[in-house]
A tleap script that builds the chain and sets N, CA, C and O, in Angstrom:
source leaprc.protein.ff14SB
mol = sequence {
  NMET LYS PRO LEU LEU THR GLU GLN GLN VAL
  GLU ALA LEU PHE ASP TRP MET ASN ALA HIE
  SER GLU GLU PHE GLY LEU ALA ARG GLY ARG
  ALA ILE ARG THR LYS TYR ARG ILE ASP ILE
  VAL GLU SER LYS LEU VAL LEU ASP ALA PRO
  GLU THR THR ASP ALA ARG ARG LYS ALA TRP
  ALA ARG THR GLN GLU GLU TYR GLU GLN ALA
  CYS ASN ASP HIE ALA ASP ALA GLU ALA ALA
  TRP GLU ASN MET LYS GLU ILE SER LYS LYS
  PHE GLY LEU MET SER GLU ALA TRP ARG THR
  ILE SER ALA ASN ASP ARG GLY ILE MET ARG
  ALA VAL CARG
}
set mol.1.N position { -8.757 -32.439 14.728 }
set mol.1.CA position { -8.159 -31.622 13.696 }
set mol.1.C position { -7.875 -30.233 14.251 }
set mol.1.O position { -8.735 -29.614 14.879 }
set mol.2.N position { -6.668 -29.755 14.013 }
set mol.2.CA position { -6.253 -28.445 14.507 }
set mol.2.C position { -6.948 -27.347 13.703 }
set mol.2.O position { -6.966 -27.406 12.473 }
set mol.3.N position { -7.517 -26.352 14.374 }
set mol.3.CA position { -8.188 -25.273 13.633 }
set mol.3.C position { -7.181 -24.460 12.826 }
set mol.3.O position { -6.026 -24.292 13.217 }
set mol.4.N position { -7.659 -23.962 11.689 }
set mol.4.CA position { -6.835 -23.116 10.829 }
set mol.4.C position { -6.384 -21.870 11.594 }
set mol.4.O position { -5.211 -21.496 11.560 }
set mol.5.N position { -7.310 -21.252 12.265 }
set mol.5.CA position { -7.038 -20.085 13.105 }
set mol.5.C position { -7.849 -20.199 14.383 }
set mol.5.O position { -9.009 -20.610 14.364 }
set mol.6.N position { -7.239 -19.840 15.466 }
set mol.6.CA position { -7.967 -19.825 16.729 }
set mol.6.C position { -8.630 -18.455 16.893 }
set mol.6.O position { -8.285 -17.494 16.204 }
set mol.7.N position { -9.580 -18.388 17.813 }
set mol.7.CA position { -10.218 -17.091 18.078 }
set mol.7.C position { -9.197 -16.074 18.569 }
set mol.7.O position { -9.295 -14.890 18.250 }
set mol.8.N position { -8.229 -16.528 19.335 }
set mol.8.CA position { -7.187 -15.628 19.838 }
set mol.8.C position { -6.341 -15.073 18.691 }
set mol.8.O position { -5.962 -13.902 18.710 }
set mol.9.N position { -6.047 -15.906 17.699 }
set mol.9.CA position { -5.271 -15.440 16.550 }
set mol.9.C position { -6.067 -14.424 15.731 }
set mol.9.O position { -5.524 -13.416 15.279 }
set mol.10.N position { -7.331 -14.696 15.550 }
set mol.10.CA position { -8.169 -13.750 14.802 }
set mol.10.C position { -8.275 -12.437 15.558 }
set mol.10.O position { -8.207 -11.365 14.956 }
set mol.11.N position { -8.438 -12.512 16.852 }
set mol.11.CA position { -8.498 -11.298 17.662 }
set mol.11.C position { -7.185 -10.519 17.544 }
set mol.11.O position { -7.196 -9.291 17.451 }
set mol.12.N position { -6.064 -11.229 17.546 }
set mol.12.CA position { -4.759 -10.574 17.392 }
set mol.12.C position { -4.642 -9.915 16.019 }
set mol.12.O position { -4.072 -8.830 15.898 }
set mol.13.N position { -5.178 -10.563 14.986 }
set mol.13.CA position { -5.173 -9.973 13.646 }
set mol.13.C position { -5.930 -8.655 13.624 }
set mol.13.O position { -5.448 -7.654 13.093 }
set mol.14.N position { -7.124 -8.668 14.210 }
set mol.14.CA position { -7.927 -7.452 14.224 }
set mol.14.C position { -7.278 -6.369 15.081 }
set mol.14.O position { -7.333 -5.188 14.739 }
set mol.15.N position { -6.671 -6.764 16.179 }
set mol.15.CA position { -5.968 -5.787 17.016 }
set mol.15.C position { -4.811 -5.149 16.247 }
set mol.15.O position { -4.592 -3.939 16.317 }
set mol.16.N position { -4.071 -5.992 15.508 }
set mol.16.CA position { -2.944 -5.475 14.729 }
set mol.16.C position { -3.442 -4.510 13.657 }
set mol.16.O position { -2.887 -3.424 13.485 }
set mol.17.N position { -4.487 -4.909 12.940 }
set mol.17.CA position { -5.034 -4.046 11.888 }
set mol.17.C position { -5.507 -2.719 12.478 }
set mol.17.O position { -5.268 -1.659 11.900 }
set mol.18.N position { -6.168 -2.779 13.608 }
set mol.18.CA position { -6.651 -1.563 14.255 }
set mol.18.C position { -5.481 -0.679 14.685 }
set mol.18.O position { -5.528 0.540 14.520 }
set mol.19.N position { -4.443 -1.286 15.229 }
set mol.19.CA position { -3.288 -0.519 15.701 }
set mol.19.C position { -2.496 0.102 14.556 }
set mol.19.O position { -1.823 1.115 14.745 }
set mol.20.N position { -2.571 -0.494 13.381 }
set mol.20.CA position { -1.773 -0.025 12.243 }
set mol.20.C position { -2.606 0.655 11.157 }
set mol.20.O position { -2.084 0.952 10.082 }
set mol.21.N position { -3.865 0.901 11.411 }
set mol.21.CA position { -4.728 1.475 10.370 }
set mol.21.C position { -4.233 2.840 9.906 }
set mol.21.O position { -4.358 3.176 8.728 }
set mol.22.N position { -3.678 3.623 10.812 }
set mol.22.CA position { -3.177 4.936 10.417 }
set mol.22.C position { -2.004 4.797 9.441 }
set mol.22.O position { -1.849 5.612 8.531 }
set mol.23.N position { -1.183 3.766 9.634 }
set mol.23.CA position { -0.052 3.539 8.723 }
set mol.23.C position { -0.531 3.302 7.296 }
set mol.23.O position { 0.123 3.721 6.341 }
set mol.24.N position { -1.666 2.633 7.150 }
set mol.24.CA position { -2.218 2.380 5.822 }
set mol.24.C position { -2.560 3.696 5.136 }
set mol.24.O position { -2.223 3.902 3.970 }
set mol.25.N position { -3.220 4.574 5.854 }
set mol.25.CA position { -3.578 5.870 5.296 }
set mol.25.C position { -2.350 6.714 4.985 }
set mol.25.O position { -2.298 7.386 3.955 }
set mol.26.N position { -1.371 6.679 5.869 }
set mol.26.CA position { -0.155 7.447 5.636 }
set mol.26.C position { 0.613 6.924 4.426 }
set mol.26.O position { 1.172 7.704 3.655 }
set mol.27.N position { 0.638 5.615 4.266 }
set mol.27.CA position { 1.330 5.027 3.102 }
set mol.27.C position { 0.660 5.457 1.810 }
set mol.27.O position { 1.338 5.787 0.836 }
set mol.28.N position { -0.659 5.456 1.793 }
set mol.28.CA position { -1.388 5.878 0.587 }
set mol.28.C position { -1.148 7.361 0.315 }
set mol.28.O position { -0.915 7.764 -0.824 }
set mol.29.N position { -1.208 8.158 1.366 }
set mol.29.CA position { -0.984 9.590 1.214 }
set mol.29.C position { 0.413 9.899 0.696 }
set mol.29.O position { 0.587 10.785 -0.141 }
set mol.30.N position { 1.409 9.168 1.191 }
set mol.30.CA position { 2.782 9.384 0.730 }
set mol.30.C position { 2.907 9.029 -0.745 }
set mol.30.O position { 3.585 9.732 -1.494 }
set mol.31.N position { 2.268 7.956 -1.167 }
set mol.31.CA position { 2.328 7.566 -2.581 }
set mol.31.C position { 1.723 8.660 -3.466 }
set mol.31.O position { 2.259 8.973 -4.528 }
set mol.32.N position { 0.629 9.223 -3.031 }
set mol.32.CA position { -0.025 10.287 -3.806 }
set mol.32.C position { 0.851 11.540 -3.840 }
set mol.32.O position { 1.051 12.139 -4.897 }
set mol.33.N position { 1.373 11.929 -2.669 }
set mol.33.CA position { 2.190 13.143 -2.602 }
set mol.33.C position { 3.468 13.018 -3.429 }
set mol.33.O position { 3.873 13.971 -4.094 }
set mol.34.N position { 4.096 11.861 -3.390 }
set mol.34.CA position { 5.344 11.709 -4.145 }
set mol.34.C position { 5.093 11.727 -5.646 }
set mol.34.O position { 5.961 12.145 -6.412 }
set mol.35.N position { 3.921 11.282 -6.074 }
set mol.35.CA position { 3.579 11.358 -7.501 }
set mol.35.C position { 3.472 12.826 -7.918 }
set mol.35.O position { 3.996 13.218 -8.960 }
set mol.36.N position { 2.800 13.627 -7.109 }
set mol.36.CA position { 2.702 15.051 -7.404 }
set mol.36.C position { 4.077 15.719 -7.343 }
set mol.36.O position { 4.356 16.648 -8.102 }
set mol.37.N position { 4.922 15.249 -6.448 }
set mol.37.CA position { 6.270 15.819 -6.298 }
set mol.37.C position { 7.068 15.659 -7.595 }
set mol.37.O position { 7.812 16.560 -7.981 }
set mol.38.N position { 6.915 14.523 -8.260 }
set mol.38.CA position { 7.604 14.320 -9.540 }
set mol.38.C position { 7.222 15.418 -10.520 }
set mol.38.O position { 8.088 15.994 -11.179 }
set mol.39.N position { 5.939 15.709 -10.618 }
set mol.39.CA position { 5.469 16.744 -11.547 }
set mol.39.C position { 6.017 18.119 -11.179 }
set mol.39.O position { 6.398 18.893 -12.057 }
set mol.40.N position { 6.055 18.417 -9.901 }
set mol.40.CA position { 6.563 19.718 -9.443 }
set mol.40.C position { 8.051 19.844 -9.751 }
set mol.40.O position { 8.502 20.866 -10.268 }
set mol.41.N position { 8.806 18.801 -9.431 }
set mol.41.CA position { 10.241 18.828 -9.697 }
set mol.41.C position { 10.500 18.975 -11.198 }
set mol.41.O position { 11.346 19.766 -11.615 }
set mol.42.N position { 9.776 18.219 -11.990 }
set mol.42.CA position { 9.961 18.306 -13.439 }
set mol.42.C position { 9.663 19.720 -13.941 }
set mol.42.O position { 10.420 20.269 -14.740 }
set mol.43.N position { 8.579 20.296 -13.478 }
set mol.43.CA position { 8.216 21.651 -13.918 }
set mol.43.C position { 9.289 22.662 -13.549 }
set mol.43.O position { 9.656 23.504 -14.368 }
set mol.44.N position { 9.790 22.587 -12.333 }
set mol.44.CA position { 10.844 23.518 -11.912 }
set mol.44.C position { 12.101 23.335 -12.751 }
set mol.44.O position { 12.734 24.312 -13.150 }
set mol.45.N position { 12.459 22.093 -13.016 }
set mol.45.CA position { 13.660 21.836 -13.799 }
set mol.45.C position { 13.501 22.279 -15.249 }
set mol.45.O position { 14.446 22.786 -15.854 }
set mol.46.N position { 12.314 22.089 -15.804 }
set mol.46.CA position { 12.071 22.547 -17.174 }
set mol.46.C position { 12.265 24.069 -17.249 }
set mol.46.O position { 12.832 24.586 -18.211 }
set mol.47.N position { 11.791 24.767 -16.231 }
set mol.47.CA position { 11.970 26.230 -16.209 }
set mol.47.C position { 13.439 26.623 -16.084 }
set mol.47.O position { 13.842 27.674 -16.582 }
set mol.48.N position { 14.246 25.785 -15.419 }
set mol.48.CA position { 15.670 26.064 -15.242 }
set mol.48.C position { 16.521 25.552 -16.403 }
set mol.48.O position { 17.717 25.835 -16.471 }
set mol.49.N position { 15.909 24.802 -17.309 }
set mol.49.CA position { 16.659 24.181 -18.407 }
set mol.49.C position { 17.225 25.236 -19.354 }
set mol.49.O position { 16.689 26.337 -19.475 }
set mol.50.N position { 18.319 24.875 -20.021 }
set mol.50.CA position { 18.868 25.803 -21.036 }
set mol.50.C position { 17.834 26.088 -22.120 }
set mol.50.O position { 16.986 25.249 -22.424 }
set mol.51.N position { 17.917 27.258 -22.686 }
set mol.51.CA position { 16.972 27.645 -23.743 }
set mol.51.C position { 17.169 26.762 -24.969 }
set mol.51.O position { 18.235 26.747 -25.583 }
set mol.52.N position { 16.122 26.036 -25.304 }
set mol.52.CA position { 16.122 25.161 -26.477 }
set mol.52.C position { 14.676 24.755 -26.743 }
set mol.52.O position { 13.758 25.430 -26.277 }
set mol.53.N position { 14.457 23.690 -27.465 }
set mol.53.CA position { 13.085 23.260 -27.738 }
set mol.53.C position { 12.439 22.714 -26.462 }
set mol.53.O position { 13.125 22.330 -25.515 }
set mol.54.N position { 11.127 22.689 -26.461 }
set mol.54.CA position { 10.400 22.161 -25.298 }
set mol.54.C position { 10.773 20.705 -25.017 }
set mol.54.O position { 10.944 20.307 -23.865 }
set mol.55.N position { 10.895 19.926 -26.081 }
set mol.55.CA position { 11.232 18.508 -25.902 }
set mol.55.C position { 12.611 18.351 -25.267 }
set mol.55.O position { 12.801 17.506 -24.391 }
set mol.56.N position { 13.564 19.157 -25.704 }
set mol.56.CA position { 14.918 19.070 -25.126 }
set mol.56.C position { 14.940 19.569 -23.680 }
set mol.56.O position { 15.667 19.026 -22.848 }
set mol.57.N position { 14.157 20.588 -23.382 }
set mol.57.CA position { 14.089 21.084 -21.996 }
set mol.57.C position { 13.512 20.003 -21.074 }
set mol.57.O position { 14.002 19.781 -19.967 }
set mol.58.N position { 12.462 19.340 -21.560 }
set mol.58.CA position { 11.840 18.275 -20.767 }
set mol.58.C position { 12.818 17.104 -20.598 }
set mol.58.O position { 12.937 16.546 -19.507 }
set mol.59.N position { 13.506 16.739 -21.664 }
set mol.59.CA position { 14.488 15.661 -21.588 }
set mol.59.C position { 15.606 16.016 -20.619 }
set mol.59.O position { 16.039 15.178 -19.827 }
set mol.60.N position { 16.075 17.261 -20.682 }
set mol.60.CA position { 17.121 17.708 -19.763 }
set mol.60.C position { 16.637 17.596 -18.316 }
set mol.60.O position { 17.354 17.110 -17.442 }
set mol.61.N position { 15.417 18.052 -18.085 }
set mol.61.CA position { 14.856 18.016 -16.728 }
set mol.61.C position { 14.802 16.581 -16.199 }
set mol.61.O position { 15.112 16.330 -15.035 }
set mol.62.N position { 14.412 15.656 -17.051 }
set mol.62.CA position { 14.255 14.267 -16.623 }
set mol.62.C position { 15.583 13.543 -16.422 }
set mol.62.O position { 15.603 12.423 -15.912 }
set mol.63.N position { 16.664 14.153 -16.807 }
set mol.63.CA position { 17.975 13.525 -16.581 }
set mol.63.C position { 18.677 14.091 -15.353 }
set mol.63.O position { 19.796 13.690 -15.032 }
set mol.64.N position { 18.031 15.009 -14.677 }
set mol.64.CA position { 18.647 15.632 -13.511 }
set mol.64.C position { 18.468 14.749 -12.261 }
set mol.64.O position { 17.491 14.013 -12.127 }
set mol.65.N position { 19.435 14.855 -11.372 }
set mol.65.CA position { 19.440 14.041 -10.157 }
set mol.65.C position { 18.191 14.270 -9.300 }
set mol.65.O position { 17.646 13.320 -8.738 }
set mol.66.N position { 17.746 15.491 -9.198 }
set mol.66.CA position { 16.565 15.815 -8.382 }
set mol.66.C position { 15.320 15.095 -8.915 }
set mol.66.O position { 14.501 14.602 -8.139 }
set mol.67.N position { 15.187 15.040 -10.228 }
set mol.67.CA position { 14.053 14.335 -10.841 }
set mol.67.C position { 14.155 12.832 -10.571 }
set mol.67.O position { 13.168 12.186 -10.221 }
set mol.68.N position { 15.356 12.291 -10.737 }
set mol.68.CA position { 15.558 10.857 -10.478 }
set mol.68.C position { 15.223 10.523 -9.023 }
set mol.68.O position { 14.597 9.501 -8.745 }
set mol.69.N position { 15.642 11.387 -8.100 }
set mol.69.CA position { 15.347 11.157 -6.684 }
set mol.69.C position { 13.846 11.193 -6.416 }
set mol.69.O position { 13.332 10.378 -5.649 }
set mol.70.N position { 13.146 12.124 -7.038 }
set mol.70.CA position { 11.690 12.200 -6.871 }
set mol.70.C position { 11.031 10.920 -7.386 }
set mol.70.O position { 10.093 10.412 -6.773 }
set mol.71.N position { 11.523 10.402 -8.515 }
set mol.71.CA position { 10.981 9.148 -9.060 }
set mol.71.C position { 11.265 7.979 -8.131 }
set mol.71.O position { 10.399 7.130 -7.920 }
set mol.72.N position { 12.470 7.929 -7.574 }
set mol.72.CA position { 12.819 6.853 -6.633 }
set mol.72.C position { 11.976 6.926 -5.362 }
set mol.72.O position { 11.531 5.902 -4.844 }
set mol.73.N position { 11.760 8.143 -4.866 }
set mol.73.CA position { 10.909 8.313 -3.678 }
set mol.73.C position { 9.489 7.817 -3.959 }
set mol.73.O position { 8.866 7.165 -3.121 }
set mol.74.N position { 8.998 8.135 -5.138 }
set mol.74.CA position { 7.651 7.681 -5.500 }
set mol.74.C position { 7.603 6.156 -5.611 }
set mol.74.O position { 6.647 5.532 -5.148 }
set mol.75.N position { 8.607 5.563 -6.209 }
set mol.75.CA position { 8.644 4.097 -6.328 }
set mol.75.C position { 8.663 3.446 -4.948 }
set mol.75.O position { 7.978 2.449 -4.722 }
set mol.76.N position { 9.441 4.003 -4.027 }
set mol.76.CA position { 9.486 3.474 -2.654 }
set mol.76.C position { 8.130 3.614 -1.973 }
set mol.76.O position { 7.676 2.699 -1.286 }
set mol.77.N position { 7.488 4.758 -2.164 }
set mol.77.CA position { 6.178 4.989 -1.550 }
set mol.77.C position { 5.133 4.044 -2.125 }
set mol.77.O position { 4.303 3.514 -1.386 }
set mol.78.N position { 5.166 3.829 -3.433 }
set mol.78.CA position { 4.224 2.892 -4.066 }
set mol.78.C position { 4.461 1.471 -3.571 }
set mol.78.O position { 3.509 0.726 -3.340 }
set mol.79.N position { 5.731 1.093 -3.407 }
set mol.79.CA position { 6.052 -0.248 -2.910 }
set mol.79.C position { 5.523 -0.434 -1.485 }
set mol.79.O position { 4.974 -1.486 -1.157 }
set mol.80.N position { 5.689 0.579 -0.649 }
set mol.80.CA position { 5.174 0.502 0.728 }
set mol.80.C position { 3.654 0.387 0.722 }
set mol.80.O position { 3.093 -0.402 1.482 }
set mol.81.N position { 2.983 1.164 -0.124 }
set mol.81.CA position { 1.527 1.116 -0.221 }
set mol.81.C position { 1.064 -0.254 -0.703 }
set mol.81.O position { 0.119 -0.819 -0.151 }
set mol.82.N position { 1.720 -0.789 -1.726 }
set mol.82.CA position { 1.346 -2.115 -2.235 }
set mol.82.C position { 1.550 -3.181 -1.165 }
set mol.82.O position { 0.745 -4.106 -1.046 }
set mol.83.N position { 2.613 -3.057 -0.395 }
set mol.83.CA position { 2.863 -4.002 0.697 }
set mol.83.C position { 1.751 -3.942 1.734 }
set mol.83.O position { 1.279 -4.974 2.210 }
set mol.84.N position { 1.336 -2.730 2.081 }
set mol.84.CA position { 0.255 -2.573 3.060 }
set mol.84.C position { -1.047 -3.164 2.520 }
set mol.84.O position { -1.803 -3.788 3.265 }
set mol.85.N position { -1.307 -2.969 1.231 }
set mol.85.CA position { -2.522 -3.541 0.633 }
set mol.85.C position { -2.481 -5.067 0.681 }
set mol.85.O position { -3.498 -5.707 0.945 }
set mol.86.N position { -1.315 -5.647 0.429 }
set mol.86.CA position { -1.195 -7.105 0.464 }
set mol.86.C position { -1.397 -7.648 1.872 }
set mol.86.O position { -2.036 -8.683 2.058 }
set mol.87.N position { -0.856 -6.955 2.856 }
set mol.87.CA position { -1.067 -7.362 4.251 }
set mol.87.C position { -2.558 -7.332 4.577 }
set mol.87.O position { -3.098 -8.271 5.162 }
set mol.88.N position { -3.208 -6.246 4.191 }
set mol.88.CA position { -4.641 -6.119 4.449 }
set mol.88.C position { -5.424 -7.231 3.747 }
set mol.88.O position { -6.346 -7.809 4.322 }
set mol.89.N position { -5.055 -7.517 2.521 }
set mol.89.CA position { -5.727 -8.573 1.757 }
set mol.89.C position { -5.552 -9.936 2.438 }
set mol.89.O position { -6.510 -10.700 2.558 }
set mol.90.N position { -4.339 -10.233 2.877 }
set mol.90.CA position { -4.078 -11.505 3.569 }
set mol.90.C position { -4.907 -11.611 4.844 }
set mol.90.O position { -5.523 -12.643 5.113 }
set mol.91.N position { -4.914 -10.537 5.622 }
set mol.91.CA position { -5.694 -10.557 6.859 }
set mol.91.C position { -7.179 -10.725 6.562 }
set mol.91.O position { -7.887 -11.436 7.275 }
set mol.92.N position { -7.637 -10.074 5.516 }
set mol.92.CA position { -9.039 -10.210 5.134 }
set mol.92.C position { -9.380 -11.641 4.749 }
set mol.92.O position { -10.419 -12.167 5.149 }
set mol.93.N position { -8.513 -12.264 3.979 }
set mol.93.CA position { -8.745 -13.655 3.579 }
set mol.93.C position { -8.702 -14.598 4.779 }
set mol.93.O position { -9.506 -15.526 4.881 }
set mol.94.N position { -7.764 -14.353 5.677 }
set mol.94.CA position { -7.663 -15.198 6.872 }
set mol.94.C position { -8.905 -15.066 7.751 }
set mol.94.O position { -9.430 -16.062 8.249 }
set mol.95.N position { -9.366 -13.843 7.936 }
set mol.95.CA position { -10.551 -13.657 8.782 }
set mol.95.C position { -11.793 -14.234 8.105 }
set mol.95.O position { -12.669 -14.774 8.781 }
set mol.96.N position { -11.879 -14.125 6.778 }
set mol.96.CA position { -13.016 -14.705 6.058 }
set mol.96.C position { -13.001 -16.226 6.171 }
set mol.96.O position { -14.047 -16.850 6.350 }
set mol.97.N position { -11.823 -16.816 6.068 }
set mol.97.CA position { -11.708 -18.270 6.231 }
set mol.97.C position { -12.134 -18.670 7.637 }
set mol.97.O position { -12.839 -19.663 7.816 }
set mol.98.N position { -11.713 -17.906 8.625 }
set mol.98.CA position { -12.087 -18.216 10.007 }
set mol.98.C position { -13.600 -18.120 10.194 }
set mol.98.O position { -14.199 -18.973 10.849 }
set mol.99.N position { -14.219 -17.091 9.624 }
set mol.99.CA position { -15.675 -16.944 9.750 }
set mol.99.C position { -16.399 -18.120 9.093 }
set mol.99.O position { -17.373 -18.641 9.637 }
set mol.100.N position { -15.915 -18.532 7.924 }
set mol.100.CA position { -16.542 -19.660 7.226 }
set mol.100.C position { -16.416 -20.939 8.033 }
set mol.100.O position { -17.389 -21.672 8.207 }
set mol.101.N position { -15.222 -21.200 8.522 }
set mol.101.CA position { -14.999 -22.409 9.321 }
set mol.101.C position { -15.834 -22.369 10.590 }
set mol.101.O position { -16.420 -23.378 10.983 }
set mol.102.N position { -15.891 -21.216 11.227 }
set mol.102.CA position { -16.691 -21.079 12.453 }
set mol.102.C position { -18.165 -21.327 12.169 }
set mol.102.O position { -18.849 -21.995 12.944 }
set mol.103.N position { -18.650 -20.792 11.064 }
set mol.103.CA position { -20.056 -21.006 10.696 }
set mol.103.C position { -20.309 -22.486 10.402 }
set mol.103.O position { -21.337 -23.035 10.799 }
set mol.104.N position { -19.386 -23.115 9.717 }
set mol.104.CA position { -19.529 -24.548 9.435 }
set mol.104.C position { -19.546 -25.355 10.729 }
set mol.104.O position { -20.360 -26.264 10.891 }
set mol.105.N position { -18.647 -25.021 11.646 }
set mol.105.CA position { -18.600 -25.720 12.929 }
set mol.105.C position { -19.901 -25.545 13.704 }
set mol.105.O position { -20.393 -26.494 14.315 }
set mol.106.N position { -20.461 -24.336 13.680 }
set mol.106.CA position { -21.733 -24.108 14.372 }
set mol.106.C position { -22.838 -24.930 13.720 }
set mol.106.O position { -23.694 -25.485 14.408 }
set mol.107.N position { -22.817 -25.008 12.392 }
set mol.107.CA position { -23.809 -25.814 11.667 }
set mol.107.C position { -23.698 -27.281 12.028 }
set mol.107.O position { -24.713 -27.955 12.201 }
set mol.108.N position { -22.499 -27.778 12.141 }
set mol.108.CA position { -22.291 -29.167 12.512 }
set mol.108.C position { -22.788 -29.427 13.926 }
set mol.108.O position { -23.427 -30.445 14.194 }
set mol.109.N position { -22.489 -28.500 14.827 }
set mol.109.CA position { -22.920 -28.656 16.207 }
set mol.109.C position { -24.448 -28.649 16.313 }
set mol.109.O position { -25.015 -29.396 17.111 }
set mol.110.N position { -25.116 -27.812 15.518 }
set mol.110.CA position { -26.588 -27.809 15.543 }
set mol.110.C position { -27.135 -29.122 14.987 }
set mol.110.O position { -28.149 -29.641 15.453 }
set mol.111.N position { -26.443 -29.641 13.988 }
set mol.111.CA position { -26.933 -30.878 13.342 }
set mol.111.C position { -26.785 -32.092 14.261 }
set mol.111.O position { -27.593 -33.017 14.177 }
set mol.112.N position { -25.800 -32.112 15.115 }
set mol.112.CA position { -25.590 -33.286 15.979 }
set mol.112.C position { -26.367 -33.200 17.286 }
set mol.112.O position { -26.369 -34.160 18.057 }
set mol.113.N position { -27.011 -32.100 17.550 }
set mol.113.CA position { -27.792 -31.969 18.811 }
set mol.113.C position { -29.075 -32.702 18.719 }
set mol.113.O position { -29.854 -32.705 19.672 }
savepdb mol mol.pdb
quit
């Protein structure tokens, strides 16, 4: 029976995760920063809005291109972060499966000795 994962594949997984760990942190940081950017852009636009009620100033600010761009940037950053989390989750599940199978194989080998 062909193994689910070879030791070389698991080693490659860990090497990849180690080589890309900084990208995970950067993706999370970008998602956080872009969320704050939306608030900053909105606040600046509200201050620049025509004199009217607070609700209308806020509505005006949220219809401006700069606000829309900040929201799109945040959505892109969140999507990248979610993608990185899914990759990490998959690798974690694969390595856990490999550890379980390896432990089972060792148990079988001890039992047949």
